[in-house]
PDB file of N, CA, C and O in Angstrom:
ATOM      1  N   MET A   1     -35.838   7.758  -4.458  1.00  0.00           N
ATOM      2  CA  MET A   1     -34.919   8.544  -3.815  1.00  0.00           C
ATOM      3  C   MET A   1     -33.721   7.496  -3.693  1.00  0.00           C
ATOM      4  O   MET A   1     -34.025   6.334  -3.422  1.00  0.00           O
ATOM      5  N   ARG A   2     -32.358   7.837  -3.878  1.00  0.00           N
ATOM      6  CA  ARG A   2     -31.250   6.889  -3.685  1.00  0.00           C
ATOM      7  C   ARG A   2     -30.475   7.456  -2.498  1.00  0.00           C
ATOM      8  O   ARG A   2     -30.388   8.676  -2.356  1.00  0.00           O
ATOM      9  N   ILE A   3     -29.929   6.632  -1.671  1.00  0.00           N
ATOM     10  CA  ILE A   3     -29.009   6.938  -0.731  1.00  0.00           C
ATOM     11  C   ILE A   3     -27.668   6.071  -0.881  1.00  0.00           C
ATOM     12  O   ILE A   3     -27.679   4.852  -1.048  1.00  0.00           O
ATOM     13  N   ILE A   4     -26.631   6.777  -0.808  1.00  0.00           N
ATOM     14  CA  ILE A   4     -25.245   6.263  -0.884  1.00  0.00           C
ATOM     15  C   ILE A   4     -24.810   6.410   0.519  1.00  0.00           C
ATOM     16  O   ILE A   4     -24.886   7.470   1.140  1.00  0.00           O
ATOM     17  N   VAL A   5     -24.276   5.120   1.068  1.00  0.00           N
ATOM     18  CA  VAL A   5     -23.761   5.147   2.362  1.00  0.00           C
ATOM     19  C   VAL A   5     -22.404   4.505   2.370  1.00  0.00           C
ATOM     20  O   VAL A   5     -22.253   3.435   1.781  1.00  0.00           O
ATOM     21  N   SER A   6     -21.368   5.106   3.021  1.00  0.00           N
ATOM     22  CA  SER A   6     -20.144   4.642   3.219  1.00  0.00           C
ATOM     23  C   SER A   6     -20.060   3.450   4.037  1.00  0.00           C
ATOM     24  O   SER A   6     -20.683   3.462   5.099  1.00  0.00           O
ATOM     25  N   PRO A   7     -19.369   2.386   3.706  1.00  0.00           N
ATOM     26  CA  PRO A   7     -19.429   1.136   4.473  1.00  0.00           C
ATOM     27  C   PRO A   7     -18.741   1.415   5.881  1.00  0.00           C
ATOM     28  O   PRO A   7     -17.794   2.187   6.031  1.00  0.00           O
ATOM     29  N   ALA A   8     -19.382   0.641   6.944  1.00  0.00           N
ATOM     30  CA  ALA A   8     -18.940   0.824   8.106  1.00  0.00           C
ATOM     31  C   ALA A   8     -17.666  -0.063   8.453  1.00  0.00           C
ATOM     32  O   ALA A   8     -17.513  -1.074   7.767  1.00  0.00           O
ATOM     33  N   LYS A   9     -16.820   0.189   9.360  1.00  0.00           N
ATOM     34  CA  LYS A   9     -15.670  -0.425   9.735  1.00  0.00           C
ATOM     35  C   LYS A   9     -15.887  -1.647  10.653  1.00  0.00           C
ATOM     36  O   LYS A   9     -14.996  -2.492  10.745  1.00  0.00           O
ATOM     37  N   THR A  10     -16.936  -1.754  11.270  1.00  0.00           N
ATOM     38  CA  THR A  10     -17.415  -2.688  12.112  1.00  0.00           C
ATOM     39  C   THR A  10     -18.689  -3.412  11.904  1.00  0.00           C
ATOM     40  O   THR A  10     -19.754  -2.909  11.545  1.00  0.00           O
ATOM     41  N   MET A  11     -18.448  -4.676  12.178  1.00  0.00           N
ATOM     42  CA  MET A  11     -19.871  -5.549  11.763  1.00  0.00           C
ATOM     43  C   MET A  11     -20.308  -6.368  12.922  1.00  0.00           C
ATOM     44  O   MET A  11     -19.515  -6.958  13.656  1.00  0.00           O
ATOM     45  N   THR A  12     -21.623  -6.383  13.063  1.00  0.00           N
ATOM     46  CA  THR A  12     -22.233  -7.303  14.056  1.00  0.00           C
ATOM     47  C   THR A  12     -22.358  -8.520  13.587  1.00  0.00           C
ATOM     48  O   THR A  12     -22.832  -8.597  12.453  1.00  0.00           O
ATOM     49  N   LEU A  13     -22.042  -9.613  14.185  1.00  0.00           N
ATOM     50  CA  LEU A  13     -22.179 -11.095  13.622  1.00  0.00           C
ATOM     51  C   LEU A  13     -23.422 -11.719  14.032  1.00  0.00           C
ATOM     52  O   LEU A  13     -23.783 -12.789  13.543  1.00  0.00           O
ATOM     53  N   GLU A  14     -24.144 -11.047  14.980  1.00  0.00           N
ATOM     54  CA  GLU A  14     -25.428 -11.739  15.395  1.00  0.00           C
ATOM     55  C   GLU A  14     -26.506 -11.616  14.433  1.00  0.00           C
ATOM     56  O   GLU A  14     -26.855 -10.571  13.883  1.00  0.00           O
ATOM     57  N   PRO A  15     -27.037 -12.845  14.266  1.00  0.00           N
ATOM     58  CA  PRO A  15     -28.114 -12.748  13.244  1.00  0.00           C
ATOM     59  C   PRO A  15     -29.308 -11.919  13.699  1.00  0.00           C
ATOM     60  O   PRO A  15     -29.667 -12.003  14.873  1.00  0.00           O
ATOM     61  N   ALA A  16     -29.984 -11.076  12.789  1.00  0.00           N
ATOM     62  CA  ALA A  16     -31.321 -10.540  12.884  1.00  0.00           C
ATOM     63  C   ALA A  16     -32.116 -11.160  11.779  1.00  0.00           C
ATOM     64  O   ALA A  16     -31.639 -11.552  10.714  1.00  0.00           O
ATOM     65  N   GLU A  17     -33.352 -11.212  12.125  1.00  0.00           N
ATOM     66  CA  GLU A  17     -34.243 -11.823  11.087  1.00  0.00           C
ATOM     67  C   GLU A  17     -34.627 -10.846   9.940  1.00  0.00           C
ATOM     68  O   GLU A  17     -35.172  -9.761  10.143  1.00  0.00           O
ATOM     69  N   ALA A  18     -34.326 -11.283   8.837  1.00  0.00           N
ATOM     70  CA  ALA A  18     -34.595 -10.690   7.505  1.00  0.00           C
ATOM     71  C   ALA A  18     -36.092 -10.752   7.320  1.00  0.00           C
ATOM     72  O   ALA A  18     -36.724 -11.793   7.500  1.00  0.00           O
ATOM     73  N   PRO A  19     -36.643  -9.608   6.954  1.00  0.00           N
ATOM     74  CA  PRO A  19     -38.101  -9.468   6.833  1.00  0.00           C
ATOM     75  C   PRO A  19     -38.508 -10.394   5.319  1.00  0.00           C
ATOM     76  O   PRO A  19     -39.676 -10.644   5.020  1.00  0.00           O
ATOM     77  N   SER A  20     -37.504 -10.756   4.609  1.00  0.00           N
ATOM     78  CA  SER A  20     -37.857 -11.547   3.269  1.00  0.00           C
ATOM     79  C   SER A  20     -36.542 -12.051   2.723  1.00  0.00           C
ATOM     80  O   SER A  20     -35.463 -11.718   3.213  1.00  0.00           O
ATOM     81  N   VAL A  21     -36.669 -12.868   1.688  1.00  0.00           N
ATOM     82  CA  VAL A  21     -35.517 -13.477   1.031  1.00  0.00           C
ATOM     83  C   VAL A  21     -34.851 -12.253   0.315  1.00  0.00           C
ATOM     84  O   VAL A  21     -35.575 -11.509  -0.346  1.00  0.00           O
ATOM     85  N   PRO A  22     -33.548 -12.015   0.409  1.00  0.00           N
ATOM     86  CA  PRO A  22     -32.960 -11.100  -0.333  1.00  0.00           C
ATOM     87  C   PRO A  22     -33.083 -11.216  -1.793  1.00  0.00           C
ATOM     88  O   PRO A  22     -32.911 -12.334  -2.279  1.00  0.00           O
ATOM     89  N   VAL A  23     -33.383 -10.121  -2.644  1.00  0.00           N
ATOM     90  CA  VAL A  23     -33.565 -10.104  -3.970  1.00  0.00           C
ATOM     91  C   VAL A  23     -32.398 -10.701  -4.764  1.00  0.00           C
ATOM     92  O   VAL A  23     -32.614 -11.410  -5.747  1.00  0.00           O
ATOM     93  N   PHE A  24     -31.126 -10.407  -4.325  1.00  0.00           N
ATOM     94  CA  PHE A  24     -30.013 -10.960  -5.040  1.00  0.00           C
ATOM     95  C   PHE A  24     -29.266 -12.202  -4.380  1.00  0.00           C
ATOM     96  O   PHE A  24     -28.061 -12.417  -4.512  1.00  0.00           O
ATOM     97  N   ILE A  25     -30.077 -12.923  -3.711  1.00  0.00           N
ATOM     98  CA  ILE A  25     -29.496 -14.130  -2.958  1.00  0.00           C
ATOM     99  C   ILE A  25     -28.676 -14.993  -3.847  1.00  0.00           C
ATOM    100  O   ILE A  25     -27.596 -15.454  -3.477  1.00  0.00           O
ATOM    101  N   ARG A  26     -29.241 -15.233  -5.139  1.00  0.00           N
ATOM    102  CA  ARG A  26     -28.429 -16.234  -6.162  1.00  0.00           C
ATOM    103  C   ARG A  26     -27.012 -15.479  -6.578  1.00  0.00           C
ATOM    104  O   ARG A  26     -25.913 -16.032  -6.595  1.00  0.00           O
ATOM    105  N   ASP A  27     -27.259 -14.206  -6.882  1.00  0.00           N
ATOM    106  CA  ASP A  27     -25.993 -13.502  -7.111  1.00  0.00           C
ATOM    107  C   ASP A  27     -24.837 -13.511  -6.027  1.00  0.00           C
ATOM    108  O   ASP A  27     -23.627 -13.600  -6.233  1.00  0.00           O
ATOM    109  N   ALA A  28     -25.519 -13.396  -4.806  1.00  0.00           N
ATOM    110  CA  ALA A  28     -24.524 -13.356  -3.652  1.00  0.00           C
ATOM    111  C   ALA A  28     -23.701 -14.699  -3.613  1.00  0.00           C
ATOM    112  O   ALA A  28     -22.480 -14.706  -3.463  1.00  0.00           O
ATOM    113  N   GLY A  29     -24.609 -16.047  -3.788  1.00  0.00           N
ATOM    114  CA  GLY A  29     -23.913 -17.273  -3.832  1.00  0.00           C
ATOM    115  C   GLY A  29     -23.001 -17.400  -4.959  1.00  0.00           C
ATOM    116  O   GLY A  29     -22.055 -18.163  -4.769  1.00  0.00           O
ATOM    117  N   LYS A  30     -23.077 -16.799  -6.136  1.00  0.00           N
ATOM    118  CA  LYS A  30     -22.194 -16.848  -7.211  1.00  0.00           C
ATOM    119  C   LYS A  30     -20.924 -15.952  -6.775  1.00  0.00           C
ATOM    120  O   LYS A  30     -19.751 -16.294  -6.924  1.00  0.00           O
ATOM    121  N   ILE A  31     -21.282 -14.993  -6.326  1.00  0.00           N
ATOM    122  CA  ILE A  31     -19.960 -14.043  -5.784  1.00  0.00           C
ATOM    123  C   ILE A  31     -19.234 -14.796  -4.764  1.00  0.00           C
ATOM    124  O   ILE A  31     -18.012 -14.840  -4.907  1.00  0.00           O
ATOM    125  N   ARG A  32     -19.746 -15.394  -3.770  1.00  0.00           N
ATOM    126  CA  ARG A  32     -19.205 -16.008  -2.590  1.00  0.00           C
ATOM    127  C   ARG A  32     -18.302 -17.198  -3.343  1.00  0.00           C
ATOM    128  O   ARG A  32     -17.114 -17.285  -3.032  1.00  0.00           O
ATOM    129  N   GLN A  33     -18.816 -18.034  -4.246  1.00  0.00           N
ATOM    130  CA  GLN A  33     -18.150 -19.087  -4.850  1.00  0.00           C
ATOM    131  C   GLN A  33     -16.848 -18.569  -5.696  1.00  0.00           C
ATOM    132  O   GLN A  33     -15.771 -19.164  -5.669  1.00  0.00           O
ATOM    133  N   TYR A  34     -17.086 -17.414  -6.429  1.00  0.00           N
ATOM    134  CA  TYR A  34     -15.992 -16.789  -7.082  1.00  0.00           C
ATOM    135  C   TYR A  34     -14.778 -16.409  -6.074  1.00  0.00           C
ATOM    136  O   TYR A  34     -13.626 -16.795  -6.273  1.00  0.00           O
ATOM    137  N   LEU A  35     -15.142 -15.659  -5.040  1.00  0.00           N
ATOM    138  CA  LEU A  35     -14.176 -15.334  -4.129  1.00  0.00           C
ATOM    139  C   LEU A  35     -13.388 -16.368  -3.463  1.00  0.00           C
ATOM    140  O   LEU A  35     -12.203 -16.227  -3.161  1.00  0.00           O
ATOM    141  N   LEU A  36     -14.089 -17.414  -3.244  1.00  0.00           N
ATOM    142  CA  LEU A  36     -13.397 -18.514  -2.561  1.00  0.00           C
ATOM    143  C   LEU A  36     -12.489 -19.310  -3.552  1.00  0.00           C
ATOM    144  O   LEU A  36     -11.547 -19.988  -3.141  1.00  0.00           O
ATOM    145  N   SER A  37     -12.813 -19.200  -4.877  1.00  0.00           N
ATOM    146  CA  SER A  37     -11.883 -19.796  -5.846  1.00  0.00           C
ATOM    147  C   SER A  37     -10.608 -18.879  -6.104  1.00  0.00           C
ATOM    148  O   SER A  37      -9.746 -19.395  -6.816  1.00  0.00           O
ATOM    149  N   LEU A  38     -10.385 -17.707  -5.672  1.00  0.00           N
ATOM    150  CA  LEU A  38      -9.224 -16.859  -5.614  1.00  0.00           C
ATOM    151  C   LEU A  38      -8.117 -17.399  -4.558  1.00  0.00           C
ATOM    152  O   LEU A  38      -8.288 -17.954  -3.473  1.00  0.00           O
ATOM    153  N   ASP A  39      -6.884 -17.038  -5.262  1.00  0.00           N
ATOM    154  CA  ASP A  39      -5.798 -17.361  -4.120  1.00  0.00           C
ATOM    155  C   ASP A  39      -5.774 -16.005  -3.298  1.00  0.00           C
ATOM    156  O   ASP A  39      -6.366 -14.974  -3.615  1.00  0.00           O
ATOM    157  N   ASP A  40      -5.024 -16.189  -2.247  1.00  0.00           N
ATOM    158  CA  ASP A  40      -4.930 -15.116  -1.146  1.00  0.00           C
ATOM    159  C   ASP A  40      -4.749 -13.730  -1.878  1.00  0.00           C
ATOM    160  O   ASP A  40      -5.574 -12.818  -1.827  1.00  0.00           O
ATOM    161  N   ASP A  41      -3.630 -13.698  -2.523  1.00  0.00           N
ATOM    162  CA  ASP A  41      -3.127 -12.427  -3.246  1.00  0.00           C
ATOM    163  C   ASP A  41      -4.287 -11.864  -4.134  1.00  0.00           C
ATOM    164  O   ASP A  41      -4.568 -10.672  -4.014  1.00  0.00           O
ATOM    165  N   ARG A  42      -4.905 -12.564  -4.926  1.00  0.00           N
ATOM    166  CA  ARG A  42      -5.952 -11.942  -5.833  1.00  0.00           C
ATOM    167  C   ARG A  42      -7.177 -11.657  -4.991  1.00  0.00           C
ATOM    168  O   ARG A  42      -7.887 -10.697  -5.290  1.00  0.00           O
ATOM    169  N   PHE A  43      -7.474 -12.440  -3.946  1.00  0.00           N
ATOM    170  CA  PHE A  43      -8.691 -12.121  -2.989  1.00  0.00           C
ATOM    171  C   PHE A  43      -8.416 -10.731  -2.336  1.00  0.00           C
ATOM    172  O   PHE A  43      -9.303  -9.882  -2.248  1.00  0.00           O
ATOM    173  N   ALA A  44      -7.099 -10.533  -1.865  1.00  0.00           N
ATOM    174  CA  ALA A  44      -6.780  -9.395  -1.174  1.00  0.00           C
ATOM    175  C   ALA A  44      -6.977  -8.104  -2.165  1.00  0.00           C
ATOM    176  O   ALA A  44      -7.418  -7.008  -1.822  1.00  0.00           O
ATOM    177  N   LYS A  45      -6.574  -8.466  -3.393  1.00  0.00           N
ATOM    178  CA  LYS A  45      -6.591  -7.238  -4.376  1.00  0.00           C
ATOM    179  C   LYS A  45      -7.960  -7.010  -4.685  1.00  0.00           C
ATOM    180  O   LYS A  45      -8.250  -5.815  -4.749  1.00  0.00           O
ATOM    181  N   VAL A  46      -8.942  -7.862  -4.907  1.00  0.00           N
ATOM    182  CA  VAL A  46     -10.361  -7.705  -5.293  1.00  0.00           C
ATOM    183  C   VAL A  46     -11.097  -7.036  -4.143  1.00  0.00           C
ATOM    184  O   VAL A  46     -11.934  -6.153  -4.333  1.00  0.00           O
ATOM    185  N   MET A  47     -10.786  -7.446  -3.062  1.00  0.00           N
ATOM    186  CA  MET A  47     -11.526  -7.030  -1.707  1.00  0.00           C
ATOM    187  C   MET A  47     -10.921  -5.710  -1.227  1.00  0.00           C
ATOM    188  O   MET A  47     -11.509  -5.064  -0.360  1.00  0.00           O
ATOM    189  N   ALA A  48      -9.733  -5.270  -1.771  1.00  0.00           N
ATOM    190  CA  ALA A  48      -8.990  -4.186  -1.267  1.00  0.00           C
ATOM    191  C   ALA A  48      -8.736  -4.109   0.078  1.00  0.00           C
ATOM    192  O   ALA A  48      -8.948  -3.069   0.702  1.00  0.00           O
ATOM    193  N   CYS A  49      -8.230  -5.268   0.675  1.00  0.00           N
ATOM    194  CA  CYS A  49      -7.980  -5.295   2.228  1.00  0.00           C
ATOM    195  C   CYS A  49      -6.567  -5.877   2.525  1.00  0.00           C
ATOM    196  O   CYS A  49      -5.843  -6.449   1.711  1.00  0.00           O
ATOM    197  N   SER A  50      -6.330  -5.651   3.718  1.00  0.00           N
ATOM    198  CA  SER A  50      -4.961  -6.201   4.257  1.00  0.00           C
ATOM    199  C   SER A  50      -4.811  -7.698   4.343  1.00  0.00           C
ATOM    200  O   SER A  50      -5.809  -8.384   4.124  1.00  0.00           O
ATOM    201  N   ARG A  51      -3.803  -8.202   4.603  1.00  0.00           N
ATOM    202  CA  ARG A  51      -3.644  -9.685   4.670  1.00  0.00           C
ATOM    203  C   ARG A  51      -4.526 -10.210   5.847  1.00  0.00           C
ATOM    204  O   ARG A  51      -5.301 -11.153   5.681  1.00  0.00           O
ATOM    205  N   LYS A  52      -4.394  -9.623   6.934  1.00  0.00           N
ATOM    206  CA  LYS A  52      -5.136  -9.860   8.119  1.00  0.00           C
ATOM    207  C   LYS A  52      -6.611  -9.924   7.784  1.00  0.00           C
ATOM    208  O   LYS A  52      -7.288 -10.872   8.181  1.00  0.00           O
ATOM    209  N   LEU A  53      -7.162  -8.877   7.015  1.00  0.00           N
ATOM    210  CA  LEU A  53      -8.722  -8.847   6.912  1.00  0.00           C
ATOM    211  C   LEU A  53      -8.804  -9.944   5.747  1.00  0.00           C
ATOM    212  O   LEU A  53      -9.845 -10.601   5.745  1.00  0.00           O
ATOM    213  N   THR A  54      -8.006 -10.193   4.909  1.00  0.00           N
ATOM    214  CA  THR A  54      -7.964 -11.320   3.908  1.00  0.00           C
ATOM    215  C   THR A  54      -8.443 -12.673   4.550  1.00  0.00           C
ATOM    216  O   THR A  54      -9.400 -13.380   4.234  1.00  0.00           O
ATOM    217  N   GLU A  55      -7.567 -12.821   5.477  1.00  0.00           N
ATOM    218  CA  GLU A  55      -7.720 -14.255   6.172  1.00  0.00           C
ATOM    219  C   GLU A  55      -9.110 -14.229   6.924  1.00  0.00           C
ATOM    220  O   GLU A  55      -9.843 -15.197   6.723  1.00  0.00           O
ATOM    221  N   GLU A  56      -9.529 -13.286   7.720  1.00  0.00           N
ATOM    222  CA  GLU A  56     -10.843 -13.122   8.302  1.00  0.00           C
ATOM    223  C   GLU A  56     -12.003 -13.228   7.334  1.00  0.00           C
ATOM    224  O   GLU A  56     -13.002 -13.899   7.590  1.00  0.00           O
ATOM    225  N   ASN A  57     -11.832 -12.524   6.179  1.00  0.00           N
ATOM    226  CA  ASN A  57     -12.934 -12.494   5.302  1.00  0.00           C
ATOM    227  C   ASN A  57     -13.051 -13.892   4.604  1.00  0.00           C
ATOM    228  O   ASN A  57     -14.148 -14.441   4.494  1.00  0.00           O
ATOM    229  N   ARG A  58     -11.942 -14.430   4.154  1.00  0.00           N
ATOM    230  CA  ARG A  58     -12.016 -15.847   3.581  1.00  0.00           C
ATOM    231  C   ARG A  58     -12.825 -16.927   4.463  1.00  0.00           C
ATOM    232  O   ARG A  58     -13.646 -17.757   4.075  1.00  0.00           O
ATOM    233  N   GLU A  59     -12.343 -16.666   5.787  1.00  0.00           N
ATOM    234  CA  GLU A  59     -13.026 -17.549   6.761  1.00  0.00           C
ATOM    235  C   GLU A  59     -14.584 -17.252   6.872  1.00  0.00           C
ATOM    236  O   GLU A  59     -15.417 -18.154   6.959  1.00  0.00           O
ATOM    237  N   ARG A  60     -14.874 -15.981   6.862  1.00  0.00           N
ATOM    238  CA  ARG A  60     -16.274 -15.759   6.851  1.00  0.00           C
ATOM    239  C   ARG A  60     -16.959 -16.289   5.592  1.00  0.00           C
ATOM    240  O   ARG A  60     -18.060 -16.837   5.642  1.00  0.00           O
ATOM    241  N   TYR A  61     -16.364 -16.133   4.613  1.00  0.00           N
ATOM    242  CA  TYR A  61     -16.994 -16.718   3.242  1.00  0.00           C
ATOM    243  C   TYR A  61     -17.056 -18.264   3.233  1.00  0.00           C
ATOM    244  O   TYR A  61     -18.004 -18.867   2.730  1.00  0.00           O
ATOM    245  N   ARG A  62     -16.044 -18.850   3.789  1.00  0.00           N
ATOM    246  CA  ARG A  62     -16.085 -20.278   4.027  1.00  0.00           C
ATOM    247  C   ARG A  62     -17.312 -20.715   4.704  1.00  0.00           C
ATOM    248  O   ARG A  62     -18.126 -21.506   4.228  1.00  0.00           O
ATOM    249  N   ASN A  63     -17.386 -20.125   5.882  1.00  0.00           N
ATOM    250  CA  ASN A  63     -18.647 -20.609   6.891  1.00  0.00           C
ATOM    251  C   ASN A  63     -19.895 -20.014   6.626  1.00  0.00           C
ATOM    252  O   ASN A  63     -20.860 -20.272   7.345  1.00  0.00           O
ATOM    253  N   MET A  64     -19.995 -19.082   5.469  1.00  0.00           N
ATOM    254  CA  MET A  64     -21.320 -18.497   5.361  1.00  0.00           C
ATOM    255  C   MET A  64     -22.209 -19.535   4.645  1.00  0.00           C
ATOM    256  O   MET A  64     -21.854 -20.346   3.790  1.00  0.00           O
ATOM    257  N   ASP A  65     -23.382 -19.352   5.147  1.00  0.00           N
ATOM    258  CA  ASP A  65     -24.492 -20.152   4.625  1.00  0.00           C
ATOM    259  C   ASP A  65     -25.755 -19.260   4.287  1.00  0.00           C
ATOM    260  O   ASP A  65     -26.465 -18.743   5.150  1.00  0.00           O
ATOM    261  N   LEU A  66     -25.933 -19.153   3.011  1.00  0.00           N
ATOM    262  CA  LEU A  66     -26.913 -18.150   2.512  1.00  0.00           C
ATOM    263  C   LEU A  66     -28.375 -18.621   2.557  1.00  0.00           C
ATOM    264  O   LEU A  66     -29.283 -18.006   1.998  1.00  0.00           O
ATOM    265  N   SER A  67     -28.538 -19.736   3.249  1.00  0.00           N
ATOM    266  CA  SER A  67     -29.760 -20.267   3.532  1.00  0.00           C
ATOM    267  C   SER A  67     -30.499 -19.975   5.001  1.00  0.00           C
ATOM    268  O   SER A  67     -31.693 -20.107   5.271  1.00  0.00           O
ATOM    269  N   ILE A  68     -29.525 -19.585   5.767  1.00  0.00           N
ATOM    270  CA  ILE A  68     -29.929 -19.238   7.267  1.00  0.00           C
ATOM    271  C   ILE A  68     -29.217 -18.090   7.704  1.00  0.00           C
ATOM    272  O   ILE A  68     -28.195 -17.671   7.160  1.00  0.00           O
ATOM    273  N   ASN A  69     -29.805 -17.557   8.757  1.00  0.00           N
ATOM    274  CA  ASN A  69     -29.010 -16.355   9.409  1.00  0.00           C
ATOM    275  C   ASN A  69     -28.542 -15.275   8.468  1.00  0.00           C
ATOM    276  O   ASN A  69     -27.386 -14.875   8.331  1.00  0.00           O
ATOM    277  N   LEU A  70     -29.759 -14.820   7.767  1.00  0.00           N
ATOM    278  CA  LEU A  70     -29.524 -13.702   6.760  1.00  0.00           C
ATOM    279  C   LEU A  70     -29.862 -12.493   7.490  1.00  0.00           C
ATOM    280  O   LEU A  70     -31.001 -12.290   7.912  1.00  0.00           O
ATOM    281  N   THR A  71     -28.810 -11.616   7.660  1.00  0.00           N
ATOM    282  CA  THR A  71     -29.036 -10.329   8.420  1.00  0.00           C
ATOM    283  C   THR A  71     -29.019  -9.170   7.448  1.00  0.00           C
ATOM    284  O   THR A  71     -28.068  -9.024   6.681  1.00  0.00           O
ATOM    285  N   PRO A  72     -29.974  -8.404   7.461  1.00  0.00           N
ATOM    286  CA  PRO A  72     -29.917  -7.096   6.491  1.00  0.00           C
ATOM    287  C   PRO A  72     -28.714  -6.421   6.869  1.00  0.00           C
ATOM    288  O   PRO A  72     -28.334  -6.402   8.039  1.00  0.00           O
ATOM    289  N   ALA A  73     -28.028  -5.803   5.826  1.00  0.00           N
ATOM    290  CA  ALA A  73     -26.759  -5.022   6.005  1.00  0.00           C
ATOM    291  C   ALA A  73     -27.095  -3.793   6.978  1.00  0.00           C
ATOM    292  O   ALA A  73     -26.207  -3.338   7.700  1.00  0.00           O
ATOM    293  N   ALA A  74     -28.244  -3.326   6.985  1.00  0.00           N
ATOM    294  CA  ALA A  74     -28.624  -2.138   7.731  1.00  0.00           C
ATOM    295  C   ALA A  74     -28.649  -2.531   9.135  1.00  0.00           C
ATOM    296  O   ALA A  74     -28.570  -1.638   9.979  1.00  0.00           O
ATOM    297  N   GLU A  75     -28.744  -3.715   9.485  1.00  0.00           N
ATOM    298  CA  GLU A  75     -28.587  -4.180  10.945  1.00  0.00           C
ATOM    299  C   GLU A  75     -27.152  -4.944  11.169  1.00  0.00           C
ATOM    300  O   GLU A  75     -26.809  -5.263  12.307  1.00  0.00           O
ATOM    301  N   ALA A  76     -26.460  -5.179  10.203  1.00  0.00           N
ATOM    302  CA  ALA A  76     -25.240  -5.933  10.275  1.00  0.00           C
ATOM    303  C   ALA A  76     -24.084  -5.060  10.666  1.00  0.00           C
ATOM    304  O   ALA A  76     -23.156  -5.532  11.323  1.00  0.00           O
ATOM    305  N   TYR A  77     -24.104  -3.783  10.280  1.00  0.00           N
ATOM    306  CA  TYR A  77     -22.890  -2.901  10.502  1.00  0.00           C
ATOM    307  C   TYR A  77     -23.322  -1.832  11.530  1.00  0.00           C
ATOM    308  O   TYR A  77     -24.445  -1.340  11.634  1.00  0.00           O
ATOM    309  N   ASP A  78     -22.122  -1.538  12.340  1.00  0.00           N
ATOM    310  CA  ASP A  78     -22.219  -0.434  13.397  1.00  0.00           C
ATOM    311  C   ASP A  78     -21.643   0.982  12.648  1.00  0.00           C
ATOM    312  O   ASP A  78     -20.608   1.031  11.983  1.00  0.00           O
ATOM    313  N   GLY A  79     -22.397   1.919  12.868  1.00  0.00           N
ATOM    314  CA  GLY A  79     -21.956   3.181  12.419  1.00  0.00           C
ATOM    315  C   GLY A  79     -23.110   4.185  12.514  1.00  0.00           C
ATOM    316  O   GLY A  79     -24.265   3.760  12.547  1.00  0.00           O
ATOM    317  N   ILE A  80     -22.851   5.482  12.559  1.00  0.00           N
ATOM    318  CA  ILE A  80     -23.912   6.437  12.834  1.00  0.00           C
ATOM    319  C   ILE A  80     -24.889   6.481  11.509  1.00  0.00           C
ATOM    320  O   ILE A  80     -26.052   6.858  11.648  1.00  0.00           O
ATOM    321  N   GLN A  81     -24.438   6.128  10.359  1.00  0.00           N
ATOM    322  CA  GLN A  81     -25.250   6.202   9.300  1.00  0.00           C
ATOM    323  C   GLN A  81     -26.313   5.041   9.374  1.00  0.00           C
ATOM    324  O   GLN A  81     -27.369   5.118   8.745  1.00  0.00           O
ATOM    325  N   TYR A  82     -25.993   3.962  10.167  1.00  0.00           N
ATOM    326  CA  TYR A  82     -26.931   2.723  10.365  1.00  0.00           C
ATOM    327  C   TYR A  82     -27.805   2.859  11.594  1.00  0.00           C
ATOM    328  O   TYR A  82     -28.858   2.228  11.683  1.00  0.00           O
ATOM    329  N   LYS A  83     -27.396   3.645  12.505  1.00  0.00           N
ATOM    330  CA  LYS A  83     -28.021   3.684  13.888  1.00  0.00           C
ATOM    331  C   LYS A  83     -29.301   4.426  13.637  1.00  0.00           C
ATOM    332  O   LYS A  83     -30.259   4.128  14.351  1.00  0.00           O
ATOM    333  N   TYR A  84     -29.439   5.293  12.778  1.00  0.00           N
ATOM    334  CA  TYR A  84     -30.669   6.049  12.613  1.00  0.00           C
ATOM    335  C   TYR A  84     -31.489   5.693  11.431  1.00  0.00           C
ATOM    336  O   TYR A  84     -32.539   6.287  11.185  1.00  0.00           O
ATOM    337  N   LEU A  85     -30.977   4.634  10.618  1.00  0.00           N
ATOM    338  CA  LEU A  85     -31.697   4.252   9.439  1.00  0.00           C
ATOM    339  C   LEU A  85     -32.783   3.274   9.875  1.00  0.00           C
ATOM    340  O   LEU A  85     -32.574   2.201  10.441  1.00  0.00           O
ATOM    341  N   ASP A  86     -33.996   3.794   9.532  1.00  0.00           N
ATOM    342  CA  ASP A  86     -35.272   3.042   9.814  1.00  0.00           C
ATOM    343  C   ASP A  86     -35.598   2.144   8.615  1.00  0.00           C
ATOM    344  O   ASP A  86     -36.454   2.475   7.795  1.00  0.00           O
ATOM    345  N   TRP A  87     -34.907   1.007   8.525  1.00  0.00           N
ATOM    346  CA  TRP A  87     -34.995   0.208   7.283  1.00  0.00           C
ATOM    347  C   TRP A  87     -36.251  -0.622   7.257  1.00  0.00           C
ATOM    348  O   TRP A  87     -36.773  -0.990   6.204  1.00  0.00           O
ATOM    349  N   ARG A  88     -36.695  -0.890   8.403  1.00  0.00           N
ATOM    350  CA  ARG A  88     -37.994  -1.731   8.400  1.00  0.00           C
ATOM    351  C   ARG A  88     -39.193  -1.011   7.901  1.00  0.00           C
ATOM    352  O   ARG A  88     -40.183  -1.667   7.574  1.00  0.00           O
ATOM    353  N   SER A  89     -39.186   0.294   7.815  1.00  0.00           N
ATOM    354  CA  SER A  89     -40.389   0.987   7.505  1.00  0.00           C
ATOM    355  C   SER A  89     -40.553   1.337   5.985  1.00  0.00           C
ATOM    356  O   SER A  89     -41.555   1.938   5.595  1.00  0.00           O
TER     357      SER A  89
END
């Protein structure tokens, strides 16, 4: 079964313990490096976000450490679609 979920507008930045190492952790690192290599205008276009969100997201990516504090997306975002998602089962 496949489930398509619309992204939530708010994110919780408190780390939650991931049950395992994410399958695509290497890909995530490559994407992070790519995004950090972009200038602000290109970053905003690729991420489809406002200037304010561009600054916030660039800062998040700069400070991101993919070896610690890995939080599953199902726990990182606030929204009704995540509230009742029992992802641990």
